[in-house]
C-alpha positions as CSV (number, residue, x, y, z in Angstrom):
1,X,8.2,36.8,-58.4
2,X,7.2,35.4,-54.8
3,X,3.7,35.1,-53.6
4,X,2.0,37.7,-51.5
5,X,1.7,34.8,-48.6
6,X,5.3,34.5,-49.1
7,X,6.6,37.7,-48.9
8,X,4.2,38.0,-45.7
9,X,6.0,34.9,-44.5
10,X,9.2,36.1,-45.1
11,X,8.5,39.3,-43.6
12,X,6.8,38.4,-40.5
13,X,10.0,35.7,-40.0
14,X,12.4,38.3,-40.4
15,X,15.3,38.3,-37.4
16,X,15.3,41.7,-37.5
17,X,11.5,41.2,-35.9
18,X,12.7,38.1,-33.7
19,X,15.5,39.4,-32.0
20,X,13.2,41.9,-30.0
21,X,11.2,38.5,-28.6
22,X,13.7,36.6,-28.0
23,X,15.9,39.1,-26.4
24,X,12.7,39.8,-24.0
25,X,12.2,35.8,-23.6
26,X,15.6,35.8,-22.8
27,X,15.2,38.6,-19.7
28,X,11.7,36.6,-18.3
29,X,13.7,33.1,-18.3
30,X,16.3,34.4,-16.9
31,X,14.4,35.9,-14.1
32,X,12.9,33.2,-13.5
33,X,15.2,30.7,-13.3
34,X,17.5,33.2,-11.1
35,X,14.4,33.0,-8.7
36,X,14.1,29.1,-8.9
37,X,17.7,28.5,-7.7
38,X,17.3,31.2,-5.0
39,X,14.9,29.6,-4.1
40,X,16.3,26.1,-3.8
41,X,19.7,27.4,-2.4
42,X,17.9,28.9,-0.2
43,X,16.7,25.3,1.3
44,X,19.9,23.8,0.4
45,X,21.6,25.8,3.2
46,X,18.5,25.4,5.7
47,X,19.3,21.9,5.4
48,X,23.2,22.2,5.8
49,X,22.6,24.0,9.0
50,X,20.2,20.9,10.4
51,X,22.7,18.7,9.2
52,X,25.6,20.7,10.8
53,X,23.9,20.8,14.1
54,X,23.1,17.1,14.4
55,X,26.7,16.2,13.1
56,X,26.0,14.5,10.2
57,X,29.1,13.7,7.9
58,X,29.6,14.9,4.5
59,X,29.3,10.8,3.5
60,X,25.2,11.0,4.9
61,X,24.5,14.4,3.5
62,X,23.2,13.4,-0.3
63,X,20.0,11.1,1.2
64,X,18.9,14.8,2.7
65,X,19.9,16.9,0.0
66,X,17.3,14.6,-2.4
67,X,14.9,14.7,0.3
68,X,14.5,18.4,0.0
69,X,14.8,18.6,-3.2
70,X,11.5,16.1,-3.8
71,X,9.9,18.8,-1.4
72,X,10.7,21.9,-3.0
73,X,9.4,20.0,-6.5
74,X,6.3,19.4,-4.2
75,X,6.0,22.6,-3.2
76,X,5.8,24.1,-6.8
77,X,3.4,21.6,-7.8
78,X,0.7,21.3,-4.9
79,X,-0.5,23.0,-1.8
80,X,-2.7,22.2,0.8
81,X,-4.1,18.7,1.8
82,X,-2.7,17.5,-1.5
83,X,1.1,19.2,-0.9
84,X,0.4,17.2,3.2
85,X,-0.5,13.6,1.7
86,X,2.4,13.9,-1.1
87,X,5.2,15.0,1.7
88,X,4.1,12.8,4.2
89,X,4.2,10.0,1.8
90,X,8.1,11.5,0.8
91,X,8.9,11.6,4.0
92,X,8.3,7.6,5.4
93,X,10.2,7.3,1.7
94,X,13.3,8.6,2.9
95,X,12.8,7.2,7.0
96,X,12.9,3.5,4.9
97,X,15.9,4.9,3.1
98,X,18.1,5.1,6.8
99,X,17.2,8.9,7.3
100,X,16.6,10.3,10.7
101,X,13.3,10.7,11.9
102,X,13.3,14.3,13.5
103,X,16.1,15.4,10.8
104,X,13.0,14.9,8.2
105,X,10.7,16.3,10.5
106,X,12.8,19.8,10.9
107,X,13.1,19.8,7.1
108,X,9.7,18.7,6.2
109,X,8.7,21.7,8.4
110,X,9.7,24.0,5.1
111,X,6.3,22.7,3.6
112,X,4.3,23.3,6.0
113,X,4.0,19.6,7.7
114,X,3.7,19.0,11.6
115,X,5.6,16.7,13.6
116,X,2.3,15.8,14.8
117,X,0.8,15.2,11.9
118,X,4.2,13.4,10.7
119,X,4.2,10.9,13.7
120,X,0.8,10.2,12.9
121,X,1.6,9.0,9.4
122,X,4.9,7.4,10.5
123,X,3.1,5.3,13.0
124,X,0.5,4.0,10.2
125,X,3.6,3.7,8.2
126,X,5.7,1.3,10.7
127,X,2.5,-0.8,11.1
128,X,2.1,-1.3,7.3
129,X,5.7,-2.3,7.6
130,X,5.3,-4.8,10.4
131,X,2.3,-6.5,8.7
132,X,4.6,-6.7,5.1
133,X,7.2,-8.3,7.5
134,X,5.3,-10.7,9.1
135,X,3.8,-11.6,5.8
136,X,6.9,-11.8,4.1
137,X,8.1,-14.4,6.8
138,X,5.2,-16.3,6.6
139,X,6.0,-16.6,2.7
140,X,9.1,-17.7,3.0
141,X,8.3,-20.5,5.5
142,X,5.2,-21.6,3.6
143,X,6.0,-21.1,0.1
144,X,5.6,-18.1,-2.1
145,X,1.7,-18.5,-2.3
146,X,1.2,-17.8,1.4
147,X,-1.1,-20.0,2.1
148,X,-2.0,-23.3,3.0
149,X,-4.5,-26.8,2.8
150,X,-6.2,-28.6,5.6
151,X,-8.3,-31.3,4.7
152,X,-11.3,-31.9,7.1
153,X,-12.6,-35.1,5.7
154,X,-13.0,-37.5,3.1
155,X,-15.7,-39.4,2.0
156,X,-16.6,-39.4,5.9
157,X,-19.9,-40.2,8.0
158,X,-20.1,-35.9,9.3
159,X,-23.6,-36.9,11.7
160,X,-21.6,-36.8,15.0
161,X,-19.5,-33.5,13.8
162,X,-16.0,-33.2,12.3
163,X,-13.4,-30.5,13.4
164,X,-10.4,-29.0,11.8
165,X,-8.1,-26.1,13.3
166,X,-7.9,-22.7,11.7
167,X,-5.2,-20.0,11.8
168,X,-4.8,-16.7,11.2
169,X,-5.9,-16.3,7.5
170,X,-6.7,-13.4,5.5
171,X,-8.8,-15.2,3.6
172,X,-10.3,-18.6,3.1
173,X,-12.6,-20.6,1.6
174,X,-14.2,-24.2,2.7
175,X,-14.7,-26.9,-0.1
176,X,-17.5,-29.2,0.3
177,X,-18.2,-32.5,-1.9
178,X,-21.4,-34.7,-1.0
179,X,-22.0,-37.8,-2.5
180,X,-25.8,-37.5,-1.5
181,X,-28.2,-35.1,-0.3
182,X,-27.6,-33.9,2.8
183,X,-27.8,-30.5,5.4
184,X,-24.3,-29.4,6.6
185,X,-24.3,-27.2,9.8
186,X,-21.1,-25.1,10.1
187,X,-19.8,-23.8,13.3
188,X,-17.1,-21.7,14.0
189,X,-15.1,-20.8,17.5
190,X,-12.8,-18.0,18.8
191,X,-11.6,-19.5,21.3
192,X,-10.7,-23.2,20.4
193,X,-13.7,-25.2,21.1
194,X,-15.3,-23.7,24.1
195,X,-17.4,-21.8,22.5
196,X,-19.3,-22.1,19.3
197,X,-21.0,-19.6,17.3
198,X,-23.1,-20.8,13.6
199,X,-22.2,-17.9,10.8
200,X,-25.0,-17.1,8.3
201,X,-23.8,-19.3,5.5
202,X,-24.9,-22.2,7.7
203,X,-26.7,-24.3,7.2
204,X,-25.3,-25.4,3.5
205,X,-27.9,-27.8,1.4
206,X,-27.4,-30.4,-0.9
207,X,-30.5,-31.5,-2.9
208,X,-28.1,-34.5,-4.3
209,X,-24.7,-35.2,-5.0
210,X,-22.4,-32.2,-5.4
211,X,-19.9,-29.6,-5.1
212,X,-20.1,-25.9,-3.2
213,X,-17.2,-23.8,-2.3
214,X,-18.1,-21.1,0.4
215,X,-15.5,-17.8,1.2
216,X,-15.6,-17.1,4.6
217,X,-13.9,-13.5,6.2
218,X,-14.8,-14.5,10.3
219,X,-11.6,-14.9,12.7
220,X,-11.6,-18.5,14.2
221,X,-9.8,-20.9,15.9
222,X,-11.4,-23.8,15.2
223,X,-14.1,-25.4,12.4
224,X,-16.5,-28.3,13.1
225,X,-19.0,-29.6,10.4
226,X,-21.9,-31.6,11.6
227,X,-24.0,-34.0,9.0
228,X,-27.7,-34.6,8.7
229,X,-27.3,-37.7,8.1
230,X,-25.0,-40.2,7.2
231,X,-23.8,-39.2,3.4
232,X,-20.6,-39.2,2.6
233,X,-18.4,-35.9,2.6
234,X,-15.0,-34.4,1.5
235,X,-14.1,-31.0,3.4
236,X,-10.9,-28.5,2.6
237,X,-10.4,-25.6,3.6
238,X,-8.3,-23.2,1.6
239,X,-6.4,-20.3,4.0
240,X,-4.4,-17.6,2.8
241,X,-2.4,-15.5,4.9
């Protein structure tokens, strides 16, 4: 004879009891799915009218259909500022894929994005795209690391001063090696040596022979080093674009 708990489980899971539950769930699911399909179908119709008005051929419409699908998913998930940020990013993505900017703007209105807002997002993206293109070109020209090393001097007397040109580095580091005690003043020029400025990292003092590395974030066109005595100094710069 089955236990009482087993009998309760049999009764609780009886098909006769589950049938009404499943039927109710089916009705609810069907209603939600119908609403979802109606919503996305309305968006497809709206986009189709925009594409018709702009004479977009059938073989080019998949991009815009995918675009509106992503916007629809965002609208179902986000609202307010988050929706605007995410929607702007998606718009930029499809513009980079080759979408017409004005058509994308028209479609993006569906989730409340204004052309003024999107124009601002696009301009920022354009500048970033240009910057990345320049950096890529530099890397292809001078190597995958996108940097170079400048030899300012090697075991030299710099008491009279030594100079070297700088380029448009994103960051650069000065490497100094002194053979004995010396104080080195550093000067930077923004106009190819017509005017010199001494940064807060200067002077650099060696109490004895040794090495020092200094990372800079300044924009300059030339650097000058002046030693307090004739102690031999080696100086290099590593710049990264």
